[in-house]
MARBATOR-749884 format. One record per residue: residue in one letter; x, y, z of N, C-alpha, C in turn. Coordinates in steps of 0.001 Angstrom, whole numbers, padded with zeros to 6 digits, always signed. Layout:
# MARBATOR-749884
AXYZXYZXYZ
...
END
This chain:
# MARBATOR-749884
M+097987+109611+058561+096811+110628+058361+096985+111954+058272
H+095789+112607+057555+096188+114010+057304+095178+114596+058085
I+095618+115182+059557+094335+115522+060103+094150+116868+060307
E+093415+117571+059849+093153+119249+059643+092515+119609+060719
F+092819+120939+061294+092167+121725+062143+090320+121336+062479
R+089762+121530+061264+088453+120808+061241+087792+119593+061682
H+088675+118759+061376+088499+117622+061916+088281+117872+063504
L+089528+118468+064355+089663+118445+065678+088613+119063+065945
R+088426+120251+065586+086829+121074+065782+085711+119916+065880
T+085604+118975+065005+084509+118043+064734+084232+117239+066052
I+085410+116371+066303+085288+115564+067226+085109+116261+068604
K+085721+117353+068680+085552+118259+069830+083748+118485+069998
A+083316+119191+068791+081559+119607+068806+081068+118473+069037
I+080804+117093+068484+080147+116344+068572+080399+115546+070061
H+081733+115486+070511+081576+115150+072037+080627+115732+072790
E+081216+117329+072849+080099+118370+073685+078803+117943+073553
A+078431+118134+072117+076859+118182+071777+076033+116790+072121
G+077234+115374+071975+076124+114030+072065+075695+113567+071111
G+075715+114308+069750+075115+113590+068995+075431+114266+067418
L+075275+113891+066589+075269+114380+065078+074585+115775+064746
A+073302+115362+065149+072340+116515+064318+073020+117836+065534
R+072869+118132+066632+073358+118923+067039+074341+119229+067268
A+075470+118811+067131+076537+119278+066679+076928+119753+065140
A+075876+119511+064340+076001+119719+062905+075389+121603+063243
D+074316+121918+064258+073612+123160+064492+074727+124173+064377
L+075819+123430+065688+076704+124402+066662+077588+124958+065518
M+077975+124007+064293+079191+124080+063690+078518+124687+062356
N+077050+125089+062306+076602+125625+061031+076723+124875+059868
M+076375+123882+059597+076840+122666+058852+075553+121556+058668
T+075090+121016+057343+074290+119670+057738+074679+118792+058365
Q+073692+117856+058810+074208+116668+059099+074934+115510+058325
S+074420+115916+056911+074990+114782+055946+076338+114899+056138
A+076512+116301+055612+078174+116955+055236+078890+116350+056457
L+078300+116294+057963+079224+116111+059260+079551+115001+059121
S+078564+113941+058602+078707+112593+058690+079612+111836+057684
H+079569+112987+056831+080704+112332+055892+082061+113202+055975
Q+082426+113829+056774+083616+113980+057340+083850+113336+058099
V+083189+113029+059021+083413+111829+060315+083887+110817+059641
K+083175+109983+058488+083358+108498+057649+084838+108888+057324
G+085267+109967+056224+086681+110025+055622+087858+110239+056788
L+087532+110727+057779+088170+110623+058999+088927+109169+059458
E+087237+108698+059772+087544+107107+060260+087846+106268+059351
D+087907+106633+057635+088845+105690+056764+090173+106168+056929
Q+090357+107663+057341+092214+107348+057459+092637+107037+058595
A+091813+106805+059577+092293+106553+060782+092720+104658+060920
G+091755+104729+060152+091732+102764+060281+091142+102540+061003
V+090129+103041+061936+089059+103000+063381+088342+103435+063098
E+087247+102922+064190+085979+103757+064227+086360+104828+065570
L+085568+106033+065470+086250+106970+066513+085175+107288+067153
F+083665+106360+067156+082583+106628+067994+082119+105435+067758
V+081650+105097+069312+080238+103879+069947+078959+104117+069258
R+078993+103525+068089+077671+104298+067020+076367+103959+067648
R+075858+102794+068479+074621+102645+069164+074365+103188+070190
S+075509+103721+070984+075340+104940+072595+074365+105946+072030
K+073703+106561+073146+072563+107354+073491+073407+108493+074621
P+073659+109211+074706+074428+110164+073644+075495+109719+073006
L+075834+110138+072043+077036+109386+071187+078392+109968+071662
K+078898+108423+071868+080255+108496+072623+081273+108115+071665
L+082486+108509+072288+083845+108245+071582+084485+107204+071877
S+084908+106281+070975+085582+105218+071209+086895+105675+071837
A+087687+104335+072258+088806+104793+073078+089767+105419+071868
A+089981+105029+070466+090597+106095+069642+090078+107463+069622
G+088707+107761+069452+088288+108820+069460+088240+109678+070675
M+088994+109169+071663+089056+110033+073081+090683+110327+073117
K+091649+109574+071989+092920+110327+071824+092711+111200+070890
L+091928+111405+069991+091977+112456+069266+091389+113642+069745
L+090123+113394+070507+089592+114686+071607+090872+115257+072529
K+091463+114564+073356+092579+114790+073806+093661+115773+072941
L+094205+115332+071673+094684+116068+070987+094142+117497+070550
A+092721+117323+070548+091931+118428+069999+091860+119412+071235
E+092163+119041+072561+092076+120033+073598+093104+120408+074160
Q+094008+119872+073159+095502+120310+073450+095417+121724+072324
V+095604+121247+071023+095900+121873+070025+094644+123407+069938
L+093539+123011+069777+092622+123852+069211+092993+125813+070498
P+093225+125165+071889+093390+126629+072325+094432+127258+071816
Q+095666+126320+071877+096927+127170+071091+096734+127784+069938
V+096194+127022+068969+095738+128196+067613+094889+129230+068052
A+094030+129214+068796+093132+130081+069019+093658+131665+069730
A+094613+131277+070762+095574+132145+071359+096212+132548+070315
L+097029+132216+069107+097681+132273+068083+097124+133121+067075
E+095757+132902+066657+094943+133664+065975+094784+134907+066674
E+094295+134922+068278+094180+136522+068437+095520+137088+068398
E+096336+136514+068856+097555+137252+068904+098446+137844+067180
F+097720+137158+066100+098139+137096+065143+097041+138906+064557
Q+095491+138962+065390+094811+139709+065287+095532+141090+065781
G+095979+141006+066827+096791+141784+067440+097757+142587+066823
L+098333+141916+066382+099574+142343+065518+098938+143010+064665
I+097998+142797+063774+097326+143158+062292+097034+144452+063065
A+096260+144778+064150+095693+145761+064546+096326+146814+065229
G+098000+145970+065492+098685+147243+065956+098568+147291+067357
K+098189+146086+068345+097483+146328+069377+098782+145445+070288
S+099171+144506+069393+100266+143337+070706+101689+143378+069602
G+102637+142862+070173+103749+142616+069360+104724+142175+070528
R+106209+142654+070137+107712+142416+071136+108283+143878+070674
L+108553+143944+072418+109642+145557+071951+110509+144621+073502
H+111815+144204+072527+112659+143950+073243+114118+144868+072970
I+114308+145460+074348+115205+146143+074378+116820+146307+074834
A+117719+146744+074013+119317+146896+074041+119487+147999+074524
I+120544+148136+076059+120707+149652+076170+122695+149568+076133
E+122872+150758+075122+124649+150986+075252+124692+152155+076298
C+123681+152662+076876+124066+153489+077803+123831+153366+079685
H+125003+153317+080021+124578+152383+081261+123585+153086+082443
A+123629+154357+082357+123188+155087+082883+121778+155260+082405
C+121313+155098+081694+119859+154905+080965+119103+154325+081710
F+119378+153095+082610+118806+152072+082839+117779+152771+084047
E+118043+153826+084768+117906+154555+085747+116443+155146+085230
W+116678+155946+083838+115834+156813+082891+114742+155612+082315
L+115002+154589+081525+114259+154043+080587+113051+153115+081906
F+113346+152545+082843+112215+152092+083505+110906+153236+083494
P+110966+154348+084271+109688+155446+084157+109281+155214+082561
V+109573+155087+081770+109316+155225+080651+108354+154099+080130
L+108987+152999+080758+108250+151202+080285+107121+151351+081387
E+107097+151902+082375+105923+152213+083420+104972+152615+082555
Q+105103+154032+082274+104053+154479+081506+103592+153865+079916
F+104430+153100+079239+104272+152210+077931+103449+150947+078393
R+103558+150292+079633+102948+149468+079968+101200+149525+080367
R+101115+150401+080631+099920+150874+081244+098815+151101+079781
A+099728+151557+078604+099063+151719+077608+098991+150543+076668
W+099848+149759+076618+100055+148691+075682+099944+146899+076296
P+099197+146813+077498+099503+145854+078294+100072+144380+077304
D+099278+144537+075979+099406+143085+075395+100949+143160+074470
V+101755+144135+074681+103164+144239+074270+104003+143461+075037
D+104867+142195+074483+105802+142001+075618+107276+142775+075528
V+107391+143167+076510+108523+144054+077075+109474+143178+077770
D+110841+143695+077627+111956+142712+077853+113582+144126+077490
I+114517+143687+078660+115755+144340+078132+116551+143486+078414
R+117401+143477+077371+118543+142883+077388+119873+143144+077325
P+120299+143522+078154+121357+144157+078889+122684+142732+078485
G+122577+142145+078552+123693+141163+077643+124157+141362+076159
L+123233+142204+075574+123339+142448+074201+123520+143937+074048
A+123876+144504+075177+124690+146157+075198+125545+146248+074015
F+126620+145168+074043+127862+145810+073420+127574+145162+071735
D+126925+144469+071829+126533+144173+070027+125082+144103+069758
A+124502+145585+070185+123408+145687+070248+122828+146075+068822
L+123469+147003+067860+123053+146941+066534+123173+145831+065537
P+123874+145239+065890+124469+143921+064962+122868+143055+065046
A+122564+142872+066569+121375+142460+067160+120038+142943+066388
L+120200+144341+066398+118641+144983+066048+118744+144114+064828
R+119580+144330+063951+119309+144236+062375+119059+142488+062432
R+119074+141237+063187+119292+140120+063556+117766+139907+063670
E+117198+140803+064129+115636+140968+065306+115978+140297+066061
E+117045+140395+066706+117146+139643+068368+116705+140449+069340
V+116781+142148+069028+115777+143137+069731+115272+143844+068883
D+114364+145089+069445+113589+146085+068491+113940+147270+068666
L+114416+147226+069976+115254+148985+070297+116180+148867+070757
V+116968+149890+070311+118400+149863+070727+118517+151827+071285
I+118945+152059+072726+119156+153173+072911+120697+153439+072990
S+121268+154505+072259+122476+154657+072177+122668+156194+071509
S+123987+156413+071772+124488+157758+071865+125191+158082+070853
D+125582+156819+070059+126141+156870+068677+125292+156395+067440
P+125394+157159+066747+124417+156588+065478+125196+156713+064452
E+124905+155376+063525+125511+154739+062440+124867+154871+061614
N+125375+154842+060357+124780+154882+058978+124591+153161+058594
L+123114+152853+058735+123013+151446+058620+121636+150987+057678
E+122176+150277+056519+120415+149780+055777+119747+149430+056625
G+118390+150426+056805+117085+149455+057039+117250+149712+058382
V+118530+150810+059097+117765+151526+060656+117717+152816+060849
E+116857+152828+061397+116524+154568+061703+116804+154893+062951
F+117618+156303+063147+117716+156579+064491+116923+157721+065136
T+116392+157556+065719+115371+158482+066035+115912+159573+067658
P+115983+161010+067417+116885+161560+068342+115557+161902+069499
L+116187+161598+071113+115379+161564+071700+115678+163015+072816
F+116784+163303+073336+116870+164433+074089+118475+164432+074202
D+118818+165871+073911+120328+166435+074457+120473+166168+075879
Y+121868+165988+076308+122155+165956+077637+124248+166160+077935
E+124173+166451+078799+125677+166831+078912+126575+165897+080164
P+127578+165348+079595+128240+164574+080758+129061+165960+081543
V+129096+165768+082662+129593+166658+083855+130684+166002+084733
F+131151+166590+085038+132751+166488+085983+132002+166550+087468
V+132107+164977+088256+131480+164870+089651+132585+164734+090730
A+132607+165463+091552+133778+165473+092200+133250+165480+093939
S+133811+165279+095270+134038+165990+096077+133968+167322+096516
S+132927+168351+097286+133023+169702+097631+134143+169790+097801
Q+135130+169015+098463+136124+169125+099368+137253+169073+098421
H+137352+168580+097087+138311+167931+095995+138722+169453+095750
P+140517+169701+095345+140944+170572+094936+140000+170974+093659
L+140086+170143+092726+139412+171044+091764+137997+171314+091597
A+137468+171429+093220+136183+171870+093089+136140+173541+092788
Q+137416+173832+093130+137618+175164+093360+137523+175613+091514
Q+137524+175356+090623+138007+175797+089257+136537+175271+088569
A+136578+176445+087527+135078+176858+086855+134425+175731+085861
F+135883+174963+085532+135667+173853+084392+136809+172968+084545
V+136707+171905+084264+137443+170989+083992+138078+170219+082663
T+139416+170154+082478+139977+169784+081270+140841+168187+081056
A+141149+167610+080460+141395+166639+080130+142495+166173+081010
E+143303+167050+081008+144712+166883+081869+144448+167018+083260
D+143343+167387+083652+142984+167563+085071+142481+165938+085550
F+142369+164926+084900+141995+163918+084980+143220+162865+085028
R+144458+163530+085051+145734+162468+085051+145826+161884+086363
D+145756+162729+087172+146009+162036+088502+145088+161625+089735
Q+143564+161551+089037+142722+161518+089457+142244+159628+089504
T+141791+159311+090472+140879+157975+090526+139511+157876+089837
L+139000+157312+088511+138028+157796+087880+137345+157016+087921
I+136181+156708+088547+135112+155975+089075+133894+156186+088040
T+133626+154810+087105+133208+154811+085946+131757+153374+086143
Y+130905+153301+085296+130363+151838+084993+131276+151295+084414
P+130505+149716+084824+131659+148688+084181+131421+148444+082919
V+131624+149510+081900+131595+149232+080290+132840+149465+079916
E+132996+148938+078544+134217+149608+077869+134101+150681+077915
R+135383+151216+077326+135983+152747+077208+134896+153140+075855
T+135155+152305+075191+134524+152988+073690+132707+153232+074085
R+131935+152923+075152+130272+153681+075607+130819+154435+076226
L+131859+155375+077358+131787+156530+077989+132345+157549+077222
D+131172+158356+077507+131052+159722+077154+133282+160280+077564
V+133306+160200+078853+134291+160745+079425+135961+160220+078423
F+135557+159170+077956+136601+158576+077256+136305+159067+075753
T+135313+158971+075111+135219+159383+073732+135228+160393+073433
Q+134959+161274+074386+134857+163279+074521+135953+163567+074528
C+136696+163471+075939+137474+163811+076471+139141+163393+076255
L+139268+162082+076981+140425+161621+077586+141213+160948+076318
T+140703+160119+075574+141249+159576+074411+141754+160642+073251
P+140941+161446+072923+141646+161919+072154+142714+162926+072617
A+142786+163235+073991+143852+164206+074364+145129+163258+074677
K+144737+162342+074589+145931+160938+075050+145928+160912+076812
V+144841+161086+077456+145406+161388+078641+145022+160257+079548
E+145674+159638+080319+145120+158478+080959+144954+158498+082860
P+143939+158567+083283+143822+158505+084303+144481+157581+085690
R+145245+158210+086788+145948+158002+087603+145399+155883+088128
A+143966+156191+088066+143177+154431+088258+142498+154510+087716
I+141316+153668+087589+139781+153507+087205+139323+152184+088095
R+138058+152994+088498+137526+151951+089365+136260+151712+088793
Q+135738+150329+088669+134290+150300+087982+133317+150029+088965
V+131916+150588+089262+131127+150642+089840+129782+150368+089268
E+128828+149716+090026+127450+149306+089112+126410+150255+089070
L+126423+150859+090088+125164+151361+090489+125366+153109+091176
T+124441+153963+090204+124792+155505+090419+124763+156005+091742
A+124229+155571+092856+124265+155758+094170+125591+155294+094870
V+126383+154218+094578+127243+153964+095015+128322+154812+094652
I+128319+155058+092893+129245+156061+092470+129281+157258+093074
L+127784+157803+093120+127887+159304+093965+128335+159159+095822
L+128041+157791+096074+128759+157691+097561+130440+157522+097664
L+130908+156964+097088+132370+157271+096558+132674+158619+096454
V+132511+159343+095601+132857+161013+095122+132710+161719+095964
A+131347+161756+096753+131176+162690+098123+132085+161954+098969
S+132813+160566+099407+133650+160490+099941+135324+161059+099728
N+135269+161255+098905+136505+162090+098065+137611+160576+097590
R+136650+159346+097230+137693+158172+096877+137736+158171+095223
G+137045+159622+094980+137656+159168+093264+136514+160283+092672
V+136767+160593+091693+136112+161776+090686+135336+160672+089674
A+133900+161427+088961+133510+160606+087965+132902+161667+087135
V+131987+161276+085963+131593+161981+084916+130383+161046+084916
L+129516+161914+084814+127712+161158+084262+126605+162200+083974
P+125906+162153+083255+124941+162610+082467+124436+163600+083398
D+124209+164909+083054+123844+166058+083629+122306+165679+084542
W+121297+164894+083324+120062+164693+083990+120087+163778+085214
V+121126+163088+085269+120980+162206+086262+121189+162681+087591
L+122476+163972+087778+122240+165101+088962+121135+166034+089211
R+120673+165837+088141+119133+166867+088485+118008+166200+089111
E+118088+164916+088324+117034+164226+089015+116779+164007+090548
V+118430+163520+090854+118466+163228+092587+119320+163473+093143
R+119688+164021+093832+120839+164241+094861+120777+163388+095804
Y+121774+162382+095940+122240+161558+096681+122591+162112+098142
H+123962+163007+097882+124419+163491+099032+124583+165353+098247
S+124972+166080+099111+124760+167826+099184+126266+167465+099356
D+127285+166383+099412+128689+166740+099677+129757+166347+098286
Y+128776+166601+096957+129915+166842+095788+129472+168173+095238
I+130537+168460+094176+130028+169403+093086+129892+168780+091545
T+129359+169597+090611+129561+169366+089289+130075+170301+088394
R+130916+170221+087700+131454+170885+086621+131600+170559+085167
P+131347+171868+084256+131241+171451+083105+132847+170829+082669
I+132919+170310+081567+134229+169320+080875+134819+170659+080057
T+135410+171173+080196+136295+172310+079330+135363+173588+079321
A+135639+174354+079002+134960+175953+078872+133685+175607+078264
Q+133689+175077+077303+132494+174853+076419+131523+173753+076840
G+131873+172695+077284+130888+171919+078131+130913+170982+076669
L+130675+169568+077269+130519+168676+076002+128818+168457+075783
N+128390+168339+074570+127248+168379+074226+126904+166617+073699
R+125768+166215+074067+125767+165013+073395+124059+164552+073256
R+123928+163568+072365+122502+163513+072488+121958+161855+071976
L+120890+161804+073055+120654+159653+072766+119681+159845+071668
F+119967+158519+071131+119036+158131+069908+118303+156474+070334
A+117195+156403+069660+116792+155075+069707+116862+154690+068182
A+117273+153904+068420+117635+152824+066931+116374+151839+066800
T+115565+151880+065615+114815+150612+065245+115067+150163+063967
R+114182+149215+063580+114210+148554+062247+113564+149715+061560
T+113889+150269+060370+112855+151372+059417+111410+150589+059026
E+111159+149354+058949+109928+149582+059113+109065+149196+060094
D+109250+149351+061315+108915+149081+062741+108764+150428+063215
T+109628+151418+062737+109256+152612+063470+108458+153406+063724
A+106978+153101+062677+105958+153711+062553+104972+152785+063109
R+105283+151471+063701+104156+151130+064172+103428+151555+065458
P+102354+151054+065740+101599+152553+066576+102268+151997+068060
F+102918+150624+068467+103251+150897+069769+104912+151231+069728
M+105416+151109+068653+106770+151701+068764+106803+153425+068680
A+105805+154004+067651+105618+155225+068221+105407+156169+069451
H+104324+155326+069981+104059+155536+071359+105445+155553+072045
V+106139+154309+072386+107585+154161+073192+108504+155444+073137
L+108757+155906+071424+109570+156983+071375+109183+157870+071415
R+107632+158252+071448+107132+159516+072057+107504+159967+073541
L+107162+158575+074357+107633+158363+075675+109194+158816+076045
A+110001+158415+075045+111268+158226+075432+111803+159624+074968
R+111243+160521+074393+112026+161677+074090+111709+162709+074875
T+110589+162222+076265+110508+163506+077063+111925+163310+077874
E+112287+164659+078353+113427+164961+079161+113273+163990+080633
P+114245+163197+081027+114374+162150+081987+113371+162527+083101
V+114118+163748+083872+113637+164693+084831+111970+165023+084980
K+111664+165791+083660+110426+165508+083390+109560+164360+083442
L+110020+163421+083090+109373+162222+082834+108875+161743+084469
Q+109952+161575+085247+110094+161069+086623+108783+162187+086997
R+108902+163443+086851+107396+164361+087457+106125+163558+087386
Q+106106+163591+085981+104886+162663+085556+104190+161402+085597
T+105303+160263+086021+104891+159070+086917+104589+159523+088024
P+103216+158773+088292+102889+158465+089939+103904+157465+090635
Q+104113+158050+091886+104670+157259+092582+104327+156696+093546
K+104498+155351+093811+104142+154263+095002+103780+154806+096401
A+103028+154318+096702+102760+154749+098241+103526+153957+098862
V+104315+154394+099883+105329+153939+100917+104797+153382+102253
END
């Protein structure tokens, strides 16, 4: 059998109308053309689809099976057509995000909250499992946006600058290094360094400071949450390096200090990587505009839920 969508629509219309004449009017076609279409479908099926002498016209057992198929398939087709129209109009789509910056989870959620209100039909997801294979995943179209501080020259990928930040040294106010105006790589040699649970190649303290100086901390302790990192630092259980905006956004404790790393400080920039053909899509352009807002300012713009 060669069943087309129009056949399914015909069966459904005749069943709902109770006769060929009314169904033909609903489908904006002649009764003769509709009868011809039904006969052709019955010839294909080899069975009668209607009980001919019934009033109103009723489906046969075989016709009911075709009606069941129509009721399953046609709503799916209609939903797909609506989705395609949304894609054409730029109102819907997919925004799956991979993050190479662990601290950026706290900054990204306010961005996505504002984005969700403006683009409710866009499917948003965060894919942390792809964090360390993010750019290849972007090129394979497994994700649509990558947050990274390490831009690369990749064909078909565009890196949009978001904002600058400074990785800063964080220690207890009672720590001996709190007396210094800044710290150097050598100052980490005897310290327990508390970091996020990511590879060294994704941590600014290693890529920008320790690895070039060939300095190894006495110990490394990995912690998932920023709040816990600051709790441990305030308790003098170790030192950390965090983006300056994390510390400006919220101070979990007053018992720690921040210092620049080297006299000049470290200057870094965060980027959003997208496929070149997607960068100008309306919803992608909007999320990039939101993401370019400095995290502290974004937090102030985002309404807080009542407690």
